[in-house]
C-alpha positions as CSV (number, residue, x, y, z in Angstrom):
1,M,11.0,-190.7,-54.1
2,A,8.5,-191.6,-51.3
3,E,9.7,-191.3,-47.7
4,V,10.5,-194.5,-45.9
5,A,7.9,-195.2,-43.2
6,G,10.2,-197.0,-40.8
7,R,12.8,-199.6,-40.4
8,R,10.5,-202.6,-39.6
9,M,6.8,-202.0,-39.9
10,A,3.6,-204.1,-40.1
11,A,0.3,-203.3,-41.7
12,E,-2.8,-203.2,-39.6
13,L,-6.3,-202.9,-40.9
14,D,-9.5,-202.9,-38.8
15,G,-12.0,-205.5,-39.7
16,D,-12.3,-208.0,-42.5
17,F,-11.3,-207.0,-46.0
18,V,-10.8,-208.3,-49.6
19,V,-7.7,-208.7,-51.7
20,F,-8.5,-208.7,-55.4
21,L,-5.8,-209.7,-57.9
22,I,-6.5,-208.9,-61.5
23,G,-4.4,-209.2,-64.6
24,A,-4.1,-209.5,-68.3
25,R,-2.0,-211.5,-70.7
26,L,-1.0,-210.5,-74.2
27,N,-1.2,-213.9,-76.0
28,S,0.2,-212.3,-79.2
29,K,2.8,-209.6,-79.1
30,L,2.0,-208.8,-82.7
31,R,-1.5,-207.7,-81.5
32,A,-0.4,-205.5,-78.6
33,V,-2.4,-202.5,-79.8
34,Q,-5.5,-204.7,-80.2
35,A,-5.0,-206.1,-76.7
36,F,-4.8,-202.6,-75.3
37,L,-8.1,-201.8,-76.9
38,D,-9.6,-205.1,-75.8
39,L,-8.7,-204.2,-72.2
40,G,-10.6,-200.9,-72.5
41,G,-7.9,-198.6,-73.9
42,R,-7.9,-195.3,-72.1
43,R,-11.1,-196.3,-70.3
44,G,-9.4,-199.5,-68.9
45,M,-8.1,-200.4,-65.5
46,K,-6.3,-197.1,-64.7
47,H,-9.4,-195.1,-65.5
48,M,-11.5,-197.4,-63.3
49,L,-9.0,-197.1,-60.4
50,D,-8.9,-193.3,-60.7
51,H,-12.7,-193.3,-60.5
52,L,-12.6,-195.4,-57.4
53,V,-10.0,-193.2,-55.7
54,A,-12.2,-190.2,-56.4
55,H,-15.1,-192.0,-54.8
56,P,-13.8,-193.7,-51.6
57,E,-17.3,-194.6,-50.5
58,R,-17.2,-197.2,-53.3
59,G,-14.9,-199.3,-51.0
60,L,-11.5,-199.4,-52.7
61,L,-9.0,-199.0,-49.8
62,A,-5.8,-199.0,-51.9
63,Y,-4.1,-200.6,-54.9
64,E,-0.7,-201.4,-56.3
65,M,-0.5,-201.0,-60.1
66,G,1.7,-203.4,-62.0
67,F,1.7,-205.3,-65.2
68,P,0.5,-207.9,-65.7
69,T,-1.0,-208.0,-62.2
70,I,-2.8,-205.3,-60.2
71,V,-3.4,-205.8,-56.5
72,Q,-6.5,-204.2,-55.0
73,Y,-7.6,-204.0,-51.4
74,W,-11.4,-203.6,-50.8
75,R,-13.4,-202.9,-47.6
76,S,-15.8,-205.8,-48.4
77,F,-16.8,-208.2,-51.1
78,E,-20.1,-206.4,-51.3
79,H,-18.3,-203.2,-52.4
80,L,-16.3,-205.1,-55.0
81,E,-19.3,-206.8,-56.3
82,A,-21.3,-203.6,-56.5
83,F,-18.6,-201.9,-58.5
84,A,-18.4,-204.8,-60.9
85,Q,-22.2,-204.8,-61.5
86,D,-23.2,-201.1,-61.4
87,A,-23.9,-199.8,-64.8
88,D,-23.1,-196.3,-63.5
89,D,-19.5,-197.3,-62.7
90,P,-16.9,-197.7,-65.5
91,H,-16.3,-201.4,-65.1
92,L,-19.4,-203.0,-66.7
93,D,-19.1,-201.4,-70.1
94,V,-15.4,-202.3,-70.4
95,W,-16.1,-205.9,-69.3
96,R,-18.9,-206.3,-71.9
97,N,-16.8,-204.6,-74.6
98,Y,-13.9,-207.0,-73.9
99,W,-16.1,-210.0,-74.6
100,R,-17.6,-208.3,-77.7
101,R,-14.1,-207.5,-79.1
102,V,-12.4,-210.7,-78.2
103,G,-15.2,-213.1,-78.8
104,R,-13.7,-216.6,-79.4
105,S,-10.3,-215.1,-80.1
106,D,-7.5,-215.9,-77.7
107,R,-5.4,-212.9,-78.5
108,T,-5.9,-211.3,-75.0
109,G,-6.3,-213.2,-71.7
110,I,-7.8,-211.9,-68.5
111,W,-7.9,-213.3,-65.0
112,H,-8.8,-212.4,-61.4
113,E,-8.6,-213.9,-58.0
114,T,-10.6,-212.8,-54.9
115,Y,-9.5,-213.5,-51.3
116,L,-11.8,-212.8,-48.3
117,V,-9.5,-212.0,-45.4
118,R,-10.7,-212.2,-41.8
119,A,-9.5,-209.6,-39.3
120,G,-6.1,-210.6,-38.0
121,D,-5.7,-213.5,-40.4
122,Y,-2.9,-211.9,-42.4
123,E,0.7,-210.6,-42.0
124,A,2.3,-207.8,-43.9
125,V,5.8,-206.7,-43.0
126,Y,7.8,-203.9,-44.6
127,G,11.4,-203.1,-44.0
128,N,12.7,-199.6,-45.0
129,M,9.7,-199.0,-47.3
130,P,7.3,-196.2,-47.9
131,P,3.6,-197.2,-47.4
132,H,3.0,-200.1,-49.9
133,G,0.3,-202.7,-50.5
134,L,-1.8,-203.4,-47.4
135,G,0.3,-200.7,-45.6
136,K,-1.4,-198.1,-47.9
137,A,-4.9,-199.7,-47.3
138,G,-4.5,-199.6,-43.5
139,R,-1.8,-198.1,-41.3
140,L,1.8,-199.0,-40.6
141,V,2.9,-199.7,-37.1
142,P,6.4,-200.5,-35.8
143,I,7.1,-204.1,-34.9
144,S,9.8,-205.4,-32.5
145,E,12.9,-207.3,-33.6
146,T,11.7,-210.3,-31.5
147,S,8.2,-210.6,-33.0
148,S,7.5,-213.5,-35.4
149,A,5.2,-214.3,-38.3
150,R,3.4,-216.8,-36.1
151,G,2.9,-214.3,-33.3
152,R,1.7,-211.6,-35.7
153,L,-0.8,-214.1,-37.3
154,R,-1.8,-215.3,-33.8
155,A,-1.3,-218.8,-35.4
156,T,-1.1,-221.9,-33.2
157,A,1.0,-224.9,-33.7
158,S,-1.0,-227.9,-35.2
């Protein structure tokens, strides 16, 4: 089990960054094997993430693997876009094969959401946790018992 980073910690990350959520949905449990193949099989998302971890210059800062949703933290939208479009990276072939395999069928669904986050316009608090989420992408720092979400976000009352 991973070691707890501290009792009450906050994530800090220098500069702007991107949060990318991506997921899949099995629309037919009877076609689970087909869906696995639709999503790239062994060359799917885990393979892509392993490739990105091996090449940190590509801009992936960290990720949290889950099903059906994977959370990714990127240095910039330009890094994310370059990975999505570069024929030398493992994404483009899997993406094109998904549409060839699935075509007009609705057996396997996919989705993603992209959030551009400005420096300081986020809050991430962890209590008794090992580095997780944004805390893996940046660094964890202790926060005081008296700090508030509003203060950490530097938000002002409207």
